[in-house]
C-alpha positions, 0 to 999 in steps of 0.5 A: 390348253386342250390337245387332241391325239387321234388314234392314240389307241387302236380298235382292238385295244379299245375293245379290250378295255371296254370289256374290262371296264364293263366287267368291274364297274361301280356307281361313279361318285363325286366330291365337293368342297364340303363333302370330300368323301366320295358320294353318289349324286345322280343329279350331277353324275350318273356314270359307272367307274372301274379302277383298272389297276385291279385288272391284271391286264397287259393292255392296261399296263401298256396303255398306262405306260404310253400315257406316261411317256406321252405326257412326260410326267413321272408315274409317282405323280400319276393317279391310278388309271380309271374307266368310266361307262355311260349308258343312254341318258347318263352324263356328268354335269359341268365340273372341274377336275381340281379340288376346291382350295381351303376346303375339306375336299382339298385337305383330304385329297391334296394336302398329304397326297400329291397336291392339286390335279395338274393334267387330265388325260382322257381317251374315248374307247368307242363312238356314240350314235348320238350325244356323249360329247365332252364340252368345255363350257368356257372355251370357244373353238377357232370358229368362235363356236362352243368347244366340244369333242364328239367321242371318236374311237381311240382319240385322246383329249388332254387338258391342263387344270391349273394356271401357272401360279398353281391356282385352279384353271376355271377354263378347265370347266367341262361336262360329259354331255348326256348320251342320247343314243348308244353308250360311251366308255372312256379311260381317264388318268389324272396327274398331280403337282408332286409325288402321291 
């Protein structure tokens, strides 16, 4: 299940969030089955990340509350809201947002802290001149073309990460394509199976 919500945020909200993210970024890390602690891997992910909870901003609080209301999941099952920024050539290669079952990664991130990620709620905060699309690698659109979302200011893309039986949904495999011209800034919030 993949949903889009156009104009979830307006331009002034997006602009303020972009400025907040750019003011407090660190290199994005990754986590894999046998290397659970976040680490830098430029062969997979080259973006920067901002923990927006550190920003004592009314717009962050307001957007966070609107996401919770929209998705209908209690805040106790929600991870902290984050921002990611991609300059030209930067990308995040194909991945899922779940943690590998029966792994070091699962034990660290899931066993005692909310279980698997159930939903991802992502919002584009700007538009690129070229590139930076979000591609769902195993899904097709209604015209049997690859399912691909071009960054559109204020648009949310929301998808489920688990099957009905609680196993990771392989169809949630996606990537942040390389930015070819301009830059891309997004906001992301993940949800879990139970209280974190």
